[in-house]
N, C-alpha and C positions, 0 to 999 in steps of 0.2 A: 182264513181257510181260501182254498184256490177253489175255481172253477174246473177242476179235471176231470171229474166224473161226467157232468156236464158236456164238456166240451169232447171226451172220448165219446158220450153217446152220440152226438150230434155225427162226427167222424165217422162212426160205424154205419150211420143210416145212410151218408152219404151216396154209397155207392150203388144203391136200388133207387135213388133220385131222379136217373138219367143226365146225359152228359151236359144239358145247356145249367142245369139246375146246380148239377156237380162243382162246375167252373166257376157258377156265381158265389156259391157258398164257401168252396177254396179261397178266393180271393177275400173276401169278407171277413174270415175267420182268422186269415192272415195277418189281416191290415186292421184289427180291431184293437182299441185303446188298452192300455194297459188295468185300467180302472175296471172296464167292463172283464176283459180275459180273467182279470183275480176275482172277480165278485162268485158270489153264489148263487147267482141267479139268470143265467141266460139261458134261454129254451127255446126249440124249434116248436111251431106249431103249423101241422099240414091239416089242409082241408082237399078235399078230393073235388068238391065242389060248393061253393058257396052260392048258393040257392036266395038265401035271404041273410040277413042280420047273423053274424056268426060272434058271441062273447068270446076273446079272448082270456082276459084275464078282468077279473072287478075288483083288482086292489088300485089304491091312488099310488102314482110312482112308476106304473111300470107302461114302458116306452120302445115301441119298434126301435130295431136297429137297423132290420135289412126286409125290405119285401118283394117277394120273387112269385111271377104268374107265368105259368103256363098256359097258353090259349090252347082250346079245343075248338077253333073256329069261328068265335062270334066275339065281333069288337064291344069291350063293355070298358068299365073302368074299374079297379079297385079302391073302395075307398074305406078311412079310417074315422073311427071318432073317439072323442077325449071322453067315453063312456060307459057306462053298463048301457047293457043290449035292451034293458025295461025303459032305459030314459031315450033309447034311439026309434025313429020310425023313417024308415027307408022314404026318401024322396020330399020328405019334411024335415026332418034336422041335418043341416049343413054339417056336412064333412070336415073333418079338419085336416087331412090329408087326402089326395087323389093321384092315381097313377093310372094312364091307359094300357090297354091291353089290345094287342095285335088282331085283327080277324084270321090271320094266318093261322091253322090247327099246328102246335109244335114249336110256335114263337117262344122265346121267352124274355120276358121285360122286368128290369129288376130296380131297384131303388135302396140305395142306402142312406141312412139316415142316423146321422151322427151329430156329436155335440152338445154344447150346453144349453142350447134351445130345446133340444129334445127331451133333455132329463127335466127341463121346468116346464114344459108346454101339457105333457101328460099325465093331471092332477086325479082323473076319476078314476080311469079305467080303460079298456081298449076292447073295443070292437069293430068287426070288418063287415064289408058286403060288396058283392059285385054285381052292380045294377048297367042300365045300357047305359046312362049318360052319367056325367059326374054330378048332377042334380040329383041324381036318386032316383030318374024316372025309369019305367019298363023293366020288364025280366029279362033275363038273360036264357038264350035256347040253349046254348052248349056251356056249360058255368067254367071257369077257368080252374086247373090245380094251383091253390093258394099255398105258399110257405111264408111264415112270418117268424123271424128271430127277433126273439125280444127279450129284453131286461124286466126280469119281472121282480117286482117289489116285495 
């Protein structure tokens, strides 16, 4: 079965996401490998603010395909954990991936995460947070808007 319904839903949301996010998602969706395009598991997660940790998926085998952040004026990091949120303490648990976010409001930062390593790395769950530092210290004053396109197990 193909991922047509999911891809159609993502395409339908895109005009409402803003120009920078729209352009990144268009590029990612056009360049996805066939095994992801034709799976029934591609999902776009959106968070208007990531004040603390947020569990995106608690299933083993779910992995991020793209992470996009739109700054709201505070430099920070988007950190991802291969864990259920109950097992994550931001600032104590080491993140499995981190991406810096600009201090300039409106700036877009993105990262595409593809390849066999991504499929085998994420074995527990998918949780995100947005601390001030990569190590997880500090609360963010203006939380970025975060979009995570992920392959759900």
